[in-house]
C-alpha positions as CSV (number, residue, x, y, z in Angstrom):
1,Y,-16.7,-13.5,-21.7
2,I,-16.9,-12.8,-18.0
3,Y,-17.6,-9.7,-16.0
4,N,-18.0,-8.6,-12.4
5,S,-21.7,-8.3,-11.9
6,K,-21.4,-6.3,-8.7
7,Y,-21.3,-3.0,-10.6
8,N,-22.6,-1.0,-7.7
9,E,-20.7,-2.6,-4.9
10,N,-17.0,-2.9,-4.0
11,V,-16.9,-6.7,-4.4
12,I,-14.2,-8.8,-6.1
13,Q,-15.5,-11.8,-8.1
14,T,-13.8,-14.8,-9.6
15,G,-14.3,-17.2,-12.5
16,E,-12.7,-20.6,-12.5
17,N,-12.2,-23.8,-14.6
18,M,-12.4,-22.1,-18.0
19,A,-11.0,-24.5,-20.5
20,L,-9.0,-23.1,-23.5
21,D,-8.1,-25.4,-26.4
22,I,-4.8,-24.3,-27.8
23,S,-5.2,-26.4,-31.0
24,S,-1.8,-25.7,-32.5
25,Q,-0.1,-27.1,-29.5
26,A,-1.0,-30.8,-30.2
27,G,-4.3,-30.6,-28.3
28,E,-2.9,-28.8,-25.3
29,T,-5.6,-27.5,-23.1
30,W,-5.1,-24.6,-20.7
31,S,-7.4,-23.8,-17.9
32,A,-8.0,-20.2,-16.8
33,A,-9.1,-18.7,-13.5
34,V,-9.6,-15.0,-13.1
35,T,-10.1,-12.4,-10.3
36,L,-12.0,-9.3,-11.3
37,E,-12.5,-6.1,-9.3
38,P,-15.6,-4.0,-9.7
39,H,-16.5,-2.6,-13.2
40,T,-14.3,-5.2,-15.0
41,S,-15.1,-7.3,-18.0
42,L,-12.8,-9.8,-19.7
43,I,-12.9,-11.7,-22.9
44,L,-10.5,-14.7,-23.4
45,Q,-10.4,-16.0,-26.9
46,E,-8.4,-19.0,-28.1
47,K,-5.8,-18.3,-30.8
48,E,-3.5,-20.6,-32.8
49,K,-0.6,-20.3,-30.3
50,G,-2.3,-18.9,-27.2
51,I,-5.1,-16.6,-26.2
52,S,-6.3,-13.1,-26.9
53,V,-7.2,-11.0,-23.9
54,R,-9.6,-8.1,-24.0
55,L,-9.9,-6.4,-20.6
56,N,-11.9,-3.3,-19.6
57,N,-12.5,-1.8,-16.2
58,Y,-12.8,2.0,-16.8
59,R,-14.2,4.0,-13.9
60,T,-14.3,7.6,-12.9
61,S,-15.0,9.1,-9.5
62,K,-18.2,11.1,-9.3
63,D,-17.8,11.8,-5.5
64,A,-17.9,15.6,-6.2
65,L,-21.6,15.2,-7.0
66,W,-22.3,13.9,-3.5
67,E,-20.2,16.3,-1.5
68,G,-21.8,16.9,1.9
69,A,-23.5,13.5,2.0
70,D,-22.3,10.3,3.6
71,T,-25.5,8.3,3.3
72,A,-28.2,7.8,0.7
73,S,-30.7,9.7,2.7
74,E,-28.3,12.6,3.1
75,A,-27.7,12.5,-0.7
76,A,-31.4,12.6,-1.3
77,A,-31.6,15.8,0.8
78,L,-28.9,17.6,-1.2
79,P,-30.2,20.6,-3.3
80,E,-30.9,19.7,-6.9
81,M,-28.6,21.0,-9.6
82,T,-30.0,23.0,-12.4
83,K,-29.6,21.6,-15.9
84,K,-27.1,24.4,-16.6
85,D,-25.0,23.5,-13.5
86,A,-25.2,19.8,-14.2
87,L,-24.0,20.3,-17.8
88,A,-21.2,22.6,-16.6
89,W,-20.1,19.9,-14.0
90,V,-20.1,17.2,-16.7
91,Y,-18.0,19.4,-19.1
92,T,-15.6,20.8,-16.5
93,D,-15.1,17.8,-14.2
94,Y,-16.3,14.7,-15.9
95,I,-15.1,15.3,-19.5
96,C,-12.2,17.7,-19.3
97,N,-10.8,16.6,-15.9
98,P,-12.0,13.1,-15.2
99,Q,-11.0,11.7,-11.8
100,D,-9.9,8.4,-13.3
101,Q,-6.4,7.7,-11.9
102,E,-7.5,4.9,-9.5
103,R,-6.1,1.6,-10.8
104,R,-7.5,-1.9,-10.2
105,T,-5.8,-5.3,-10.5
106,T,-7.0,-8.2,-12.7
107,T,-5.4,-11.6,-12.4
108,I,-5.5,-14.4,-14.9
109,K,-4.2,-17.7,-13.7
110,L,-3.4,-20.3,-16.4
111,T,-2.7,-24.0,-15.7
112,G,-1.8,-26.8,-18.0
113,L,1.1,-25.0,-19.6
114,S,4.1,-26.8,-21.0
115,G,6.2,-23.7,-21.1
116,E,6.4,-20.1,-20.0
117,P,3.8,-17.8,-21.8
118,V,4.9,-14.6,-23.3
119,I,2.8,-11.3,-23.4
120,K,2.6,-9.8,-26.9
121,N,0.8,-7.1,-28.8
122,V,-0.1,-4.9,-25.8
123,T,-2.3,-1.9,-26.4
124,G,-4.6,0.1,-24.1
125,L,-5.9,3.4,-22.9
126,E,-2.7,5.5,-22.9
127,G,-1.3,6.3,-19.5
128,H,-3.9,4.1,-17.7
129,Y,-2.2,0.7,-17.5
130,V,1.0,-1.0,-16.5
131,L,2.4,-3.7,-18.8
132,P,1.0,-7.1,-17.9
133,A,3.4,-9.1,-15.7
134,V,3.9,-12.8,-15.8
135,S,4.8,-15.1,-12.9
136,Y,5.6,-18.6,-14.2
137,D,5.9,-21.8,-12.2
138,A,7.5,-24.5,-14.3
139,E,7.0,-27.1,-11.6
140,T,3.2,-26.8,-11.6
141,G,2.9,-25.7,-15.3
142,S,1.0,-22.6,-14.2
143,A,1.4,-18.8,-14.7
144,E,-0.3,-15.8,-13.2
145,I,-0.7,-12.7,-15.4
146,T,-1.3,-9.5,-13.4
147,V,-2.8,-6.4,-15.1
148,T,-3.0,-3.1,-13.2
149,S,-5.2,-0.6,-15.1
150,N,-8.2,1.7,-15.4
151,G,-9.5,1.4,-18.9
152,Y,-9.1,-1.1,-21.7
153,V,-6.0,-3.2,-22.1
154,Y,-5.7,-5.7,-25.0
155,F,-2.9,-8.2,-25.4
156,D,-2.1,-11.8,-26.4
157,I,-0.7,-14.5,-24.2
158,A,1.4,-16.7,-26.5
159,K,3.1,-20.0,-26.1
160,E,6.6,-19.9,-27.6
């Protein structure tokens, strides 16, 4: 399990040298490195013939709450919303019309591969992701999996 801990800043974080024992492949060991944009968490779990990936990075824009303010001190000076107005905003804008179309990119680089990996069993938040893409380099035995999404995307990376 790894996550971007900079939840309140626009900072990309990385994780490296994560060993994955692919036991059914005669002791083959893959190593993973990941690049995570803000609000992203990732679980990589070893499976019999590859790994299971559980990615989540859901985020909505709440900029409408801060209209008229460009700094924290300006935001503090904004008039307070009544409870009724706040609930109306949550229902109208946040629940019924979320501003959640922005996509972020997560990359997973695998090394130690003896063949091209295949993406299987993809599921995710409908309309909020592009199918994971694989770029494989047979010479180095590495692959980069790129996922563009906003929300959860679950899939397996399998060795054929």
